[in-house]
Biopython code that builds the backbone (N, CA, C, O; Angstrom):
import numpy as np
from Bio.PDB.StructureBuilder import StructureBuilder

atoms = [
    (1, "MET", "N", (22.059, -54.621, -14.371)),
    (1, "MET", "CA", (21.012, -55.210, -14.889)),
    (1, "MET", "C", (19.921, -54.340, -14.160)),
    (1, "MET", "O", (18.851, -54.280, -14.767)),
    (2, "PHE", "N", (19.990, -53.700, -13.049)),
    (2, "PHE", "CA", (19.131, -52.649, -12.252)),
    (2, "PHE", "C", (19.021, -51.614, -13.703)),
    (2, "PHE", "O", (17.990, -51.829, -14.340)),
    (3, "ALA", "N", (19.526, -51.022, -14.028)),
    (3, "ALA", "CA", (19.822, -49.894, -14.824)),
    (3, "ALA", "C", (18.480, -50.409, -16.550)),
    (3, "ALA", "O", (17.530, -49.892, -17.138)),
    (4, "LEU", "N", (19.074, -51.321, -16.605)),
    (4, "LEU", "CA", (18.131, -52.178, -17.776)),
    (4, "LEU", "C", (17.006, -51.871, -17.803)),
    (4, "LEU", "O", (16.330, -51.292, -18.653)),
    (5, "PHE", "N", (16.632, -52.565, -16.134)),
    (5, "PHE", "CA", (14.680, -52.567, -15.593)),
    (5, "PHE", "C", (14.603, -51.025, -15.740)),
    (5, "PHE", "O", (13.731, -50.577, -16.483)),
    (6, "LEU", "N", (15.406, -50.208, -15.122)),
    (6, "LEU", "CA", (14.609, -48.776, -14.971)),
    (6, "LEU", "C", (14.491, -48.575, -16.383)),
    (6, "LEU", "O", (13.354, -48.349, -16.798)),
    (7, "GLY", "N", (15.497, -48.612, -17.260)),
    (7, "GLY", "CA", (15.341, -47.974, -18.454)),
    (7, "GLY", "C", (14.268, -48.747, -19.151)),
    (7, "GLY", "O", (13.645, -48.094, -19.988)),
    (8, "ALA", "N", (13.885, -50.101, -18.976)),
    (8, "ALA", "CA", (12.049, -50.515, -19.500)),
    (8, "ALA", "C", (11.284, -50.046, -18.990)),
    (8, "ALA", "O", (10.350, -49.732, -19.727)),
    (9, "LEU", "N", (11.154, -49.769, -17.861)),
    (9, "LEU", "CA", (10.255, -49.310, -17.054)),
    (9, "LEU", "C", (10.131, -47.807, -17.409)),
    (9, "LEU", "O", (8.988, -47.363, -17.299)),
    (10, "ALA", "N", (11.079, -46.949, -17.810)),
    (10, "ALA", "CA", (10.687, -45.175, -18.042)),
    (10, "ALA", "C", (10.511, -45.312, -19.985)),
    (10, "ALA", "O", (9.699, -44.584, -20.556)),
    (11, "PHE", "N", (11.249, -46.166, -20.660)),
    (11, "PHE", "CA", (11.007, -45.799, -22.010)),
    (11, "PHE", "C", (9.791, -46.724, -22.816)),
    (11, "PHE", "O", (9.140, -46.306, -23.774)),
    (12, "ILE", "N", (9.659, -48.014, -22.218)),
    (12, "ILE", "CA", (8.491, -48.568, -22.860)),
    (12, "ILE", "C", (7.486, -47.903, -22.539)),
    (12, "ILE", "O", (6.666, -48.055, -23.445)),
    (13, "PRO", "N", (7.136, -47.336, -21.861)),
    (13, "PRO", "CA", (5.499, -46.080, -21.529)),
    (13, "PRO", "C", (5.685, -44.950, -22.546)),
    (13, "PRO", "O", (4.805, -44.493, -23.276)),
    (14, "MET", "N", (7.191, -44.504, -22.469)),
    (14, "MET", "CA", (7.009, -43.690, -23.428)),
    (14, "MET", "C", (6.854, -43.516, -24.896)),
    (14, "MET", "O", (6.299, -42.636, -25.553)),
    (15, "LEU", "N", (7.696, -44.935, -25.337)),
    (15, "LEU", "CA", (7.383, -45.302, -26.551)),
    (15, "LEU", "C", (6.356, -45.568, -27.212)),
    (15, "LEU", "O", (6.046, -45.293, -28.372)),
    (16, "LEU", "N", (5.661, -46.310, -26.137)),
    (16, "LEU", "CA", (3.901, -45.969, -26.737)),
    (16, "LEU", "C", (2.913, -44.916, -26.438)),
    (16, "LEU", "O", (1.815, -45.006, -26.988)),
    (17, "GLU", "N", (3.131, -44.008, -25.705)),
    (17, "GLU", "CA", (2.627, -43.192, -25.861)),
    (17, "GLU", "C", (3.309, -41.917, -26.776)),
    (17, "GLU", "O", (2.544, -41.074, -27.244)),
    (18, "ALA", "N", (4.611, -41.826, -26.982)),
    (18, "ALA", "CA", (5.038, -41.229, -28.352)),
    (18, "ALA", "C", (4.180, -41.829, -29.729)),
    (18, "ALA", "O", (3.764, -41.190, -30.696)),
    (19, "ARG", "N", (4.098, -43.056, -29.488)),
    (19, "ARG", "CA", (3.106, -43.611, -30.843)),
    (19, "ARG", "C", (2.057, -43.288, -30.774)),
    (19, "ARG", "O", (1.727, -42.828, -31.867)),
    (20, "ARG", "N", (1.063, -43.244, -29.893)),
    (20, "ARG", "CA", (-0.228, -42.949, -29.523)),
    (20, "ARG", "C", (-0.569, -41.374, -29.976)),
    (20, "ARG", "O", (-1.453, -41.008, -30.750)),
    (21, "ALA", "N", (0.352, -40.599, -29.294)),
    (21, "ALA", "CA", (0.809, -39.269, -29.346)),
    (21, "ALA", "C", (0.830, -38.839, -31.121)),
    (21, "ALA", "O", (0.121, -37.940, -31.574)),
    (22, "ALA", "N", (1.480, -39.410, -31.698)),
    (22, "ALA", "CA", (1.860, -39.109, -33.302)),
    (22, "ALA", "C", (0.596, -39.647, -33.974)),
    (22, "ALA", "O", (0.414, -39.200, -35.107)),
    (23, "GLY", "N", (-0.054, -40.266, -33.648)),
    (23, "GLY", "CA", (-1.615, -40.605, -34.411)),
    (23, "GLY", "C", (-2.790, -39.736, -34.214)),
    (23, "GLY", "O", (-3.595, -39.434, -35.095)),
    (24, "HIS", "N", (-2.833, -39.201, -32.462)),
    (24, "HIS", "CA", (-3.492, -37.876, -32.299)),
    (24, "HIS", "C", (-2.910, -36.480, -33.302)),
    (24, "HIS", "O", (-3.746, -35.762, -33.851)),
    (25, "ASP", "N", (-1.949, -36.303, -33.402)),
    (25, "ASP", "CA", (-1.314, -35.298, -34.104)),
    (25, "ASP", "C", (-1.202, -35.060, -35.643)),
    (25, "ASP", "O", (-0.989, -34.089, -36.369)),
    (26, "ARG", "N", (-1.437, -36.365, -35.803)),
    (26, "ARG", "CA", (-1.888, -36.507, -37.749)),
    (26, "ARG", "C", (-3.148, -36.260, -37.927)),
    (26, "ARG", "O", (-3.656, -35.735, -38.918)),
    (27, "ARG", "N", (-3.751, -36.690, -36.827)),
    (27, "ARG", "CA", (-5.607, -36.507, -37.040)),
    (27, "ARG", "C", (-5.876, -34.915, -36.894)),
    (27, "ARG", "O", (-6.368, -34.257, -37.811)),
    (28, "LEU", "N", (-5.544, -34.430, -35.788)),
    (28, "LEU", "CA", (-5.230, -32.638, -35.616)),
    (28, "LEU", "C", (-4.895, -32.268, -36.806)),
    (28, "LEU", "O", (-5.786, -31.948, -37.592)),
    (29, "ARG", "N", (-3.674, -32.236, -37.154)),
    (29, "ARG", "CA", (-3.081, -31.596, -38.293)),
    (29, "ARG", "C", (-4.131, -31.778, -39.436)),
    (29, "ARG", "O", (-4.616, -30.713, -39.819)),
    (30, "ALA", "N", (-4.506, -32.713, -39.955)),
    (30, "ALA", "CA", (-5.588, -33.441, -41.019)),
    (30, "ALA", "C", (-6.598, -32.236, -40.845)),
    (30, "ALA", "O", (-6.771, -31.579, -41.871)),
    (31, "ALA", "N", (-7.504, -31.716, -39.382)),
    (31, "ALA", "CA", (-8.376, -31.378, -39.435)),
    (31, "ALA", "C", (-8.270, -29.677, -39.316)),
    (31, "ALA", "O", (-9.143, -28.810, -39.329)),
    (32, "GLY", "N", (-6.762, -29.613, -39.193)),
    (32, "GLY", "CA", (-6.325, -28.288, -39.591)),
    (32, "GLY", "C", (-5.768, -27.892, -38.117)),
    (32, "GLY", "O", (-5.371, -26.741, -38.297)),
    (33, "ALA", "N", (-5.583, -28.138, -37.094)),
    (33, "ALA", "CA", (-4.462, -28.240, -36.181)),
    (33, "ALA", "C", (-3.066, -27.359, -36.669)),
    (33, "ALA", "O", (-2.446, -27.918, -37.573)),
    (34, "VAL", "N", (-2.459, -25.989, -36.165)),
    (34, "VAL", "CA", (-1.286, -25.777, -36.202)),
    (34, "VAL", "C", (-0.421, -25.631, -34.889)),
    (34, "VAL", "O", (-0.815, -25.647, -33.723)),
    (35, "GLU", "N", (0.428, -25.534, -35.217)),
    (35, "GLU", "CA", (1.663, -25.668, -33.537)),
    (35, "GLU", "C", (2.034, -24.208, -33.400)),
    (35, "GLU", "O", (2.675, -23.647, -34.288)),
    (36, "PRO", "N", (1.727, -23.718, -32.541)),
    (36, "PRO", "CA", (1.464, -22.442, -31.968)),
    (36, "PRO", "C", (3.331, -21.875, -32.160)),
    (36, "PRO", "O", (4.323, -22.546, -31.876)),
    (37, "ALA", "N", (3.307, -21.048, -32.488)),
    (37, "ALA", "CA", (4.866, -20.113, -32.709)),
    (37, "ALA", "C", (5.404, -20.385, -31.538)),
    (37, "ALA", "O", (4.577, -20.378, -30.626)),
    (38, "GLY", "N", (6.695, -20.668, -31.170)),
    (38, "GLY", "CA", (7.516, -20.779, -30.458)),
    (38, "GLY", "C", (7.102, -21.609, -29.270)),
    (38, "GLY", "O", (7.200, -21.202, -28.112)),
    (39, "ASP", "N", (6.504, -23.125, -29.709)),
    (39, "ASP", "CA", (5.996, -23.945, -28.974)),
    (39, "ASP", "C", (6.943, -24.342, -28.430)),
    (39, "ASP", "O", (7.817, -24.463, -29.289)),
    (40, "VAL", "N", (7.532, -24.805, -26.895)),
    (40, "VAL", "CA", (8.528, -25.739, -26.720)),
    (40, "VAL", "C", (8.271, -27.146, -26.716)),
    (40, "VAL", "O", (9.119, -27.789, -26.097)),
    (41, "TYR", "N", (7.322, -27.821, -27.241)),
    (41, "TYR", "CA", (7.249, -29.568, -27.531)),
    (41, "TYR", "C", (8.412, -29.938, -28.221)),
    (41, "TYR", "O", (9.207, -30.677, -27.639)),
    (42, "PRO", "N", (8.701, -29.476, -29.595)),
    (42, "PRO", "CA", (10.083, -29.882, -29.944)),
    (42, "PRO", "C", (11.609, -30.296, -28.855)),
    (42, "PRO", "O", (12.468, -31.173, -28.773)),
    (43, "LEU", "N", (11.234, -29.090, -28.212)),
    (43, "LEU", "CA", (12.309, -28.989, -27.074)),
    (43, "LEU", "C", (12.181, -30.620, -26.280)),
    (43, "LEU", "O", (12.934, -31.588, -26.381)),
    (44, "MET", "N", (11.142, -30.474, -25.626)),
    (44, "MET", "CA", (10.502, -31.672, -24.695)),
    (44, "MET", "C", (10.721, -32.765, -24.943)),
    (44, "MET", "O", (10.950, -33.532, -24.007)),
    (45, "GLN", "N", (10.732, -33.303, -26.458)),
    (45, "GLN", "CA", (10.248, -34.446, -26.692)),
    (45, "GLN", "C", (11.827, -35.005, -27.111)),
    (45, "GLN", "O", (11.966, -35.987, -27.841)),
    (46, "VAL", "N", (12.952, -34.268, -26.565)),
    (46, "VAL", "CA", (14.429, -34.495, -26.548)),
    (46, "VAL", "C", (15.038, -34.472, -25.016)),
    (46, "VAL", "O", (15.862, -35.212, -24.480)),
    (47, "ALA", "N", (14.202, -33.164, -24.452)),
    (47, "ALA", "CA", (15.227, -33.185, -22.971)),
    (47, "ALA", "C", (14.099, -34.195, -22.045)),
    (47, "ALA", "O", (14.680, -34.871, -21.195)),
    (48, "TYR", "N", (12.738, -34.363, -22.093)),
    (48, "TYR", "CA", (12.106, -35.341, -21.156)),
    (48, "TYR", "C", (12.344, -36.698, -21.401)),
    (48, "TYR", "O", (11.965, -37.230, -20.357)),
    (49, "PRO", "N", (12.750, -37.594, -22.161)),
    (49, "PRO", "CA", (13.426, -38.767, -22.091)),
    (49, "PRO", "C", (15.160, -38.566, -21.916)),
    (49, "PRO", "O", (15.877, -39.442, -21.432)),
    (50, "GLY", "N", (15.616, -37.345, -22.370)),
    (50, "GLY", "CA", (17.133, -37.002, -22.062)),
    (50, "GLY", "C", (17.340, -37.313, -20.514)),
    (50, "GLY", "O", (18.132, -38.143, -20.068)),
    (51, "CYS", "N", (16.479, -36.490, -19.767)),
    (51, "CYS", "CA", (16.674, -36.356, -18.341)),
    (51, "CYS", "C", (16.711, -38.098, -17.607)),
    (51, "CYS", "O", (17.477, -38.570, -16.767)),
    (52, "PHE", "N", (15.552, -38.716, -18.339)),
    (52, "PHE", "CA", (15.435, -40.188, -17.814)),
    (52, "PHE", "C", (17.068, -40.959, -18.173)),
    (52, "PHE", "O", (17.938, -41.503, -17.494)),
    (53, "LEU", "N", (16.947, -40.761, -19.065)),
    (53, "LEU", "CA", (18.540, -41.337, -19.796)),
    (53, "LEU", "C", (19.668, -40.982, -18.739)),
    (53, "LEU", "O", (20.517, -41.789, -18.361)),
    (54, "ALA", "N", (19.579, -39.850, -18.371)),
    (54, "ALA", "CA", (20.706, -39.181, -17.417)),
    (54, "ALA", "C", (20.754, -40.136, -16.223)),
    (54, "ALA", "O", (21.774, -40.791, -16.003)),
    (55, "MET", "N", (19.687, -40.224, -15.462)),
    (55, "MET", "CA", (19.787, -40.964, -14.431)),
    (55, "MET", "C", (19.607, -42.377, -14.326)),
    (55, "MET", "O", (19.729, -42.990, -13.266)),
    (56, "ILE", "N", (19.333, -42.869, -15.369)),
    (56, "ILE", "CA", (19.729, -44.561, -15.791)),
    (56, "ILE", "C", (21.112, -44.604, -16.133)),
    (56, "ILE", "O", (21.779, -45.579, -15.787)),
    (57, "ALA", "N", (21.502, -43.885, -16.623)),
    (57, "ALA", "CA", (23.329, -43.202, -16.995)),
    (57, "ALA", "C", (23.850, -43.777, -15.614)),
    (57, "ALA", "O", (24.530, -44.762, -15.324)),
    (58, "GLU", "N", (23.305, -42.850, -14.943)),
    (58, "GLU", "CA", (23.943, -42.437, -13.590)),
    (58, "GLU", "C", (23.932, -44.027, -12.854)),
    (58, "GLU", "O", (24.918, -44.576, -12.363)),
    (59, "ALA", "N", (22.885, -44.448, -12.910)),
    (59, "ALA", "CA", (22.473, -45.742, -11.849)),
    (59, "ALA", "C", (23.408, -46.979, -12.376)),
    (59, "ALA", "O", (24.081, -47.758, -11.701)),
    (60, "TRP", "N", (23.218, -46.905, -13.966)),
    (60, "TRP", "CA", (24.445, -47.975, -14.550)),
    (60, "TRP", "C", (26.008, -47.574, -14.409)),
    (60, "TRP", "O", (26.830, -48.478, -14.561)),
    (61, "LEU", "N", (26.454, -46.273, -14.127)),
    (61, "LEU", "CA", (27.700, -46.156, -13.947)),
    (61, "LEU", "C", (28.058, -46.439, -12.199)),
    (61, "LEU", "O", (29.074, -46.971, -11.751)),
    (62, "ARG", "N", (26.888, -45.905, -11.428)),
    (62, "ARG", "CA", (27.868, -46.481, -10.217)),
    (62, "ARG", "C", (26.631, -48.374, -9.837)),
    (62, "ARG", "O", (26.053, -48.648, -8.785)),
    (63, "ASP", "N", (26.658, -48.989, -10.781)),
    (63, "ASP", "CA", (25.936, -50.096, -10.816)),
    (63, "ASP", "C", (25.105, -50.179, -9.657)),
    (63, "ASP", "O", (25.143, -51.181, -8.942)),
    (64, "ALA", "N", (24.266, -49.088, -9.381)),
    (64, "ALA", "CA", (23.204, -49.115, -8.524)),
    (64, "ALA", "C", (22.433, -49.988, -8.218)),
    (64, "ALA", "O", (22.948, -50.796, -8.991)),
    (65, "GLY", "N", (21.695, -50.515, -7.798)),
    (65, "GLY", "CA", (20.281, -51.691, -7.294)),
    (65, "GLY", "C", (19.628, -50.857, -6.154)),
    (65, "GLY", "O", (20.003, -49.902, -5.473)),
    (66, "PRO", "N", (18.532, -51.584, -6.225)),
    (66, "PRO", "CA", (17.901, -51.206, -4.870)),
    (66, "PRO", "C", (18.352, -52.221, -3.795)),
    (66, "PRO", "O", (18.634, -53.404, -3.982)),
    (67, "ALA", "N", (18.367, -51.418, -2.437)),
    (67, "ALA", "CA", (19.165, -52.118, -1.165)),
    (67, "ALA", "C", (17.853, -52.996, -0.611)),
    (67, "ALA", "O", (18.073, -53.970, 0.109)),
    (68, "ASP", "N", (16.983, -52.762, -0.836)),
    (68, "ASP", "CA", (16.022, -53.765, -0.262)),
    (68, "ASP", "C", (14.506, -53.541, -0.675)),
    (68, "ASP", "O", (14.391, -52.324, -0.823)),
    (69, "ARG", "N", (13.433, -54.087, -0.898)),
    (69, "ARG", "CA", (12.323, -53.992, -1.225)),
    (69, "ARG", "C", (11.717, -52.713, -1.064)),
    (69, "ARG", "O", (10.914, -52.384, -1.937)),
    (70, "HIS", "N", (11.977, -51.782, 0.045)),
    (70, "HIS", "CA", (11.106, -50.742, -0.096)),
    (70, "HIS", "C", (11.308, -49.761, -1.256)),
    (70, "HIS", "O", (10.372, -49.232, -1.855)),
    (71, "GLU", "N", (12.923, -49.510, -1.591)),
    (71, "GLU", "CA", (12.962, -48.928, -2.732)),
    (71, "GLU", "C", (12.057, -49.676, -4.199)),
    (71, "GLU", "O", (11.407, -49.124, -5.087)),
    (72, "LEU", "N", (12.241, -50.526, -4.053)),
    (72, "LEU", "CA", (11.383, -51.069, -5.326)),
    (72, "LEU", "C", (9.658, -50.758, -5.103)),
    (72, "LEU", "O", (8.804, -50.402, -5.916)),
    (73, "TRP", "N", (9.599, -50.984, -4.021)),
    (73, "TRP", "CA", (8.107, -50.225, -3.604)),
    (73, "TRP", "C", (7.963, -48.859, -3.898)),
    (73, "TRP", "O", (7.017, -48.604, -4.644)),
    (74, "GLY", "N", (8.597, -47.977, -3.541)),
    (74, "GLY", "CA", (8.888, -46.575, -3.949)),
    (74, "GLY", "C", (8.555, -46.317, -5.910)),
    (74, "GLY", "O", (7.907, -45.521, -6.590)),
    (75, "LEU", "N", (9.440, -47.515, -6.165)),
    (75, "LEU", "CA", (8.989, -47.472, -7.840)),
    (75, "LEU", "C", (7.450, -47.177, -8.198)),
    (75, "LEU", "O", (7.045, -46.378, -9.043)),
    (76, "ALA", "N", (6.640, -48.060, -7.306)),
    (76, "ALA", "CA", (5.270, -47.996, -7.442)),
    (76, "ALA", "C", (4.892, -46.682, -7.383)),
    (76, "ALA", "O", (4.415, -46.183, -8.401)),
    (77, "VAL", "N", (5.040, -45.866, -6.156)),
    (77, "VAL", "CA", (4.400, -44.823, -5.918)),
    (77, "VAL", "C", (4.211, -43.832, -6.834)),
    (77, "VAL", "O", (3.225, -43.100, -6.911)),
    (78, "VAL", "N", (5.769, -43.822, -7.944)),
    (78, "VAL", "CA", (5.518, -42.901, -8.935)),
    (78, "VAL", "C", (4.725, -43.056, -10.332)),
    (78, "VAL", "O", (4.959, -42.501, -11.406)),
    (79, "THR", "N", (3.933, -43.781, -10.064)),
    (79, "THR", "CA", (2.607, -44.367, -11.100)),
    (79, "THR", "C", (1.643, -43.825, -10.621)),
    (79, "THR", "O", (1.479, -43.733, -9.404)),
    (80, "PRO", "N", (0.520, -43.192, -11.831)),
    (80, "PRO", "CA", (-0.553, -42.741, -11.183)),
    (80, "PRO", "C", (-1.515, -43.849, -10.281)),
    (80, "PRO", "O", (-2.302, -43.460, -9.418)),
    (81, "GLU", "N", (-1.282, -45.508, -10.684)),
    (81, "GLU", "CA", (-2.067, -45.969, -9.744)),
    (81, "GLU", "C", (-1.400, -46.076, -8.587)),
    (81, "GLU", "O", (-2.173, -46.456, -7.707)),
    (82, "GLY", "N", (-0.082, -45.874, -8.117)),
    (82, "GLY", "CA", (0.685, -46.522, -7.070)),
    (82, "GLY", "C", (0.737, -45.424, -5.739)),
    (82, "GLY", "O", (1.125, -45.511, -4.574)),
    (83, "LEU", "N", (0.037, -44.196, -6.702)),
    (83, "LEU", "CA", (-0.010, -42.597, -5.616)),
    (83, "LEU", "C", (-1.563, -42.803, -4.934)),
    (83, "LEU", "O", (-2.060, -41.882, -4.285)),
    (84, "GLU", "N", (-2.322, -44.160, -5.147)),
    (84, "GLU", "CA", (-3.494, -44.534, -4.391)),
    (84, "GLU", "C", (-3.379, -45.590, -2.931)),
    (84, "GLU", "O", (-4.184, -45.942, -2.069)),
    (85, "TYR", "N", (-1.965, -45.846, -3.194)),
    (85, "TYR", "CA", (-1.635, -46.932, -2.265)),
    (85, "TYR", "C", (-0.706, -46.739, -1.202)),
    (85, "TYR", "O", (0.442, -46.443, -1.532)),
    (86, "PRO", "N", (-1.020, -46.867, 0.215)),
    (86, "PRO", "CA", (0.148, -46.514, 1.081)),
    (86, "PRO", "C", (1.389, -47.181, 0.971)),
    (86, "PRO", "O", (1.280, -48.316, 0.509)),
    (87, "THR", "N", (2.693, -46.772, 1.293)),
    (87, "THR", "CA", (3.870, -47.541, 1.261)),
    (87, "THR", "C", (3.869, -47.751, 2.815)),
    (87, "THR", "O", (3.154, -47.187, 3.643)),
    (88, "PRO", "N", (4.918, -48.772, 3.028)),
    (88, "PRO", "CA", (5.243, -49.396, 4.255)),
    (88, "PRO", "C", (5.650, -48.135, 5.441)),
    (88, "PRO", "O", (5.790, -48.313, 6.651)),
    (89, "GLN", "N", (5.792, -46.797, 4.662)),
    (89, "GLN", "CA", (6.223, -45.536, 5.667)),
    (89, "GLN", "C", (5.130, -44.714, 5.812)),
    (89, "GLN", "O", (5.336, -43.745, 6.543)),
    (90, "GLY", "N", (4.190, -44.793, 5.408)),
    (90, "GLY", "CA", (2.832, -44.178, 5.555)),
    (90, "GLY", "C", (2.188, -43.558, 4.450)),
    (90, "GLY", "O", (2.970, -42.978, 3.697)),
    (91, "GLU", "N", (1.381, -43.529, 4.240)),
    (91, "GLU", "CA", (0.863, -42.878, 2.822)),
    (91, "GLU", "C", (1.778, -41.897, 2.017)),
    (91, "GLU", "O", (2.221, -40.819, 2.414)),
    (92, "LEU", "N", (1.961, -42.483, 0.832)),
    (92, "LEU", "CA", (3.119, -41.896, -0.290)),
    (92, "LEU", "C", (4.502, -41.705, 0.356)),
    (92, "LEU", "O", (5.273, -40.802, 0.029)),
    (93, "GLY", "N", (4.714, -42.492, 1.160)),
    (93, "GLY", "CA", (5.871, -42.605, 1.850)),
    (93, "GLY", "C", (6.271, -41.584, 2.691)),
    (93, "GLY", "O", (7.321, -41.862, 3.270)),
    (94, "LEU", "N", (5.851, -40.594, 2.942)),
    (94, "LEU", "CA", (6.193, -39.151, 3.720)),
    (94, "LEU", "C", (6.135, -39.417, 5.081)),
    (94, "LEU", "O", (6.088, -38.472, 5.869)),
    (95, "GLY", "N", (6.131, -40.761, 5.537)),
    (95, "GLY", "CA", (6.514, -40.972, 6.960)),
    (95, "GLY", "C", (5.169, -40.374, 8.150)),
    (95, "GLY", "O", (5.325, -40.182, 9.356)),
    (96, "THR", "N", (4.124, -40.217, 7.495)),
    (96, "THR", "CA", (2.667, -39.815, 8.283)),
    (96, "THR", "C", (2.163, -40.866, 8.603)),
    (96, "THR", "O", (1.086, -40.879, 9.197)),
]
sb = StructureBuilder()
sb.init_structure("model")
sb.init_model(0)
sb.init_chain("A")
sb.init_seg("    ")
for serial, (resi, resn, name, xyz) in enumerate(atoms, 1):
    if name == "N":
        sb.init_residue(resn, " ", resi, " ")
    sb.init_atom(name, np.array(xyz, "f"), 0.0, 1.0, " ", f" {name:<3s}", serial, name[0])
structure = sb.get_structure()
């Protein structure tokens, strides 16, 4: 169940971002933009979600879950908004 939560947390924003980026891409190409030779963007469209999928698959295979509320707090720290808030261990969870 935790792996499903992680999947939603990772892939729902990714899908929304991909939809928005596709619209931007269409407008840029209509304006004459071209992709540079040797661009890594197509590879990253597979590699980036693939890394998240691998981590979620590991969580599912290990039947991993949050041990306590501090781990869930850590999930908030990885968001841009979460970086602005101190964690129970100190600012950004670095124990300072």
